[in-house]
N, C-alpha and C positions, 0 to 999 in steps of 0.2 A: 667626586670622591671615589676612591678605590676600596672595595671590601674584599677581604680574604677570609673564607670560612671553610673549616673542615666539614665535609659532607659525607654522609653514608648513602650509598645507592639503595633505593627501595624497590622491591618487586611486589607483585600481587601476593597476598597472604590470606586468602579467604579460608575460613574454617579453623583458624588458629584459636584455641581456647585455653591454653595453659596459664595465661595471665592476661590482663587487659592490655590491648594495643589499639592504635588508631584505626580508623576506617581504611579498608583496603583501597589501594590505587594501583593501576597497572605499572606505573614507573615514575620515579621521581628521586629527589635528593632531600635528605633530612640534615639540616645543619646541626652539628653537635656542639653543645656548650653547657654551662652550668645552669642555664635559664630554662631547660626543658622541664615539663611537668612529668608526673608519674607515667601517664599513658605514653608520652613521647619517649621517655627513657625505656619503658617496656617494649616499645616498637623497635628501638635501636638494638636492645639486647636480643630481641627475637631475630632481627635481621642478621646480626653478627653470628649468632648461633646457627642460623640457617645456612650461612655461607660455609660453615664447617660441619654441617650435618652429613657426614660421609661414613660409609661402612669401613670398619678397620681393615687396612691392608697389611699392617704389621702384626705378625703372629704374637708379638709380645704384648700387644694391646688387648685389654679385656674386651669381651664381647659386649654388645649393647645390653643394658639392663632391660628387663621386660616392661617396667612401668613407663607410661608415656613421657613424663617429665624427665626421668633419667635417660631415656632413649634419645630425646631431643637434644639434651645438653651433652650427650656423651662425646661427640666430636670436639666440641668447644673445650671440654674439660680434660681430654686425654691426648689430643693431637699436639705434636711439638711445633709444627709450623702452622700458625693460624692466619686467616685472611679476613679482612673486612673491606668489602667492595666499596670504592669511593675514592676520595682524594680531596684536593682543594678546589673550591669554586671561587673564581676571582671575577668580580663585577665592577665595571666602570659605570657608576650611576649617572654620570654626565652624558654618556653616549648610549647607554643601554647594552653595551657589548659585555657578554659573559663568557668566560672560559670555564668549561666543565671537564672533569676527568673523563677519559674515554673508557671503553670496554676493557675489562680485565685489569684495570688499575686498582691498586689497593691503598688504603690510607697509610700503611707503613711506607709506601713509596714516596711520601712527601719528603723523605730525607734526601731524595734526589735533587731537591731545590738547592741544597748546599753545593751541588756540582755547578749549578748556574751561577751562584754568587761567588764561590771560592775555588771551584775546580776547573773542569774543562770549558765551562761557560755555556753549556746547553744541556737540555734534558727533554725527553718526551714523556707523556703521561697517558698511555693507552691508545686506543684506536676507535674509529667510528663514533665520534670524531677523533682526530689525532692532534691533541693539544701539544704545543711545542713552545719552549721558553729558551731564549738565547740572550746572552749578555753582549752589549755593544758599548764598551767603555764604561761610563758611569751610569748607563741606563740598561734596562731589560725590556726586550720586546716579547710579548706573549701573543702567540698566534693561536687563534681558536681552533682551526683545523688546517694543519700543514698540508693536507691532501688537496686543498682548494687554492687555486691561484688568486682568488678574490676574497680570501679569508679575512674577516675582521681581526684587528689587532688591538692590544692594549700596551701602552708604553708608560713606564714609570722609572724613577731613579732607583738605583741599587739600594741606597740608604733607606729609602722609604719602603721598598719591598722587604728588606730585612726586618724592619720594625713590624710590618704587617704579618710576616711569617711568625715572629715571636708571639704576637697576639693570638694567632690561630693556634699555636702550640698551647698557650694558656687555656684557650677554649676547650681543648681536648683534656687537659689536666682537670679542669673544672667539671667537664662531663663525667670523667671517671669518678670524681668525688660524689656526684649525685647518683651515679649508677651504683656505687658501692653502698650508699645509704638505701637505695631502692632495693637492692638485693637482700639486705638485712630484713626488710619488711616483707618482701614478696617471696623470696627464696631462702628462708633462714637456714635450711639444712645444707644449702650449696653456696651461701653468700661469699665465704672467703675464697673458694675455688673459682666462682664466677668472676669476682673482682680481679683476681690474679690473671685469669684467662683474658678478660677484656683488656687489661693493661698490655699483655703480650700481643694481642691482635692489633691494637692501635699503636704499638711501639711507644708507650707512655709509661713513666715510672709508676709502679703500683702505689696507690694511696695508702696512708695509714688507716688502720681499722677505725670505724666510727667510735667515738668515745662513749662509754657506758655511763649512765647516771649513777651517782654515788647512792648507797643505801640511805633511805630516809628523805630523798629528794624527789 
């Protein structure tokens, strides 16, 4: 079986106390979907905010707020071009071969998969490793690390990959939905802005605001 999952690259995050997150690990990938619990969602939001935690270079951008929460969220909420480190993880469970996004690849770059299916027929996704996808007729060959002559590969039909990519896109939509609900509970003063920023960082349509309960219910 072939699994395609949108994953967020994680880094060590010792000392973070602004909201609950999972235990620190030096490096790894967190699959994003609507099945994440609150701590996992908080970890994902923390990591995406950290990817964009940069001092303003544009003179038109406001300075960082002095409070810790406002300061940490400032880049996420004010930068035009947002980045979420990661991409698509593709696993062939029958062979154990896994293609991972390389360094400097962002989740928004999953749109390059359309080039493989319907464009030039190839795309690369970062480096160290250097994953590479290439269409050969009705099939797609996924090379785990194009820099290696003996790199493992995954091969599957174009039709099947298209379905799997659609499912991965739905996983991101579902994640954004639970993240929006999480933000209402955990970051009520920033919930709308955080939800909109996450949608831009992940290149996913912004979800509708969570429905409010009617009076008396």
